[in-house]
N, C-alpha and C positions, 0 to 999 in steps of 0.2 A: 558566593568565597565565606565563608567562616566567619567571628568574630573576629575580630585587632585584639591581641595582646601584646602587653607592656614585658622590653625586655628586664625580665630580675634581676640586671645591673642598672635598673634605672637610677635617677638619683631625683628630687626636689627643683631642678633644672629642666628634668625634659631631655636631661641627653643622654638619648638613647634612642635605638627605631622599635616600631612595630609588628610584629607577623600577624598576617588570617592564615591557618594552616586548612589546605582539603585538598581539591584534584591540582589546584593550582593555586602556589600559594605566592597572600601577595607582601610585600617588605616596604614600610613608608619610614620616614624622621617622622618623629613625633611632636618634636616641634615647626613643622611647616608640612602638616597633613592634606594642605590642598592643592602641594607641591605636585600629586602624583604620588603615583607607586610603582615598585619594580615588579613581576608578576615572573615566576618561576613554575615551571611542571614541580611536584612535590618528590617526581625521583630526583633532578637537580637538583631542588633547595637539600632531601639529606645527603649525597654526594658531598655540596657544599660544607654542612653541617658536619660531615664525619671526619672530610679534608681538615676541619678546621682543629677539633678535637685530635684528633692523629697528630696534627704538629705542636699540640699545647702538652701532650702528651710525651714526648718527644723530647720537647723544652724542658721539661720538668724534670725527668728521667736519671737519675741518680740522686736528686734534691735532698730526696726525704731519709 
């Protein structure tokens, strides 16, 4: 797995997740790194991210 990257939305209290991108994607809680990680295929990760962004775009439609 690739190097862990913190969310760009993290704050000084480490209230975020970290992601390691590769053929298998790892997701873990920054505050509890030793508690394990969720691993999914890169395709499943891409689908989840696309779905999250499509919901965000729909929620913001017409607010400009």
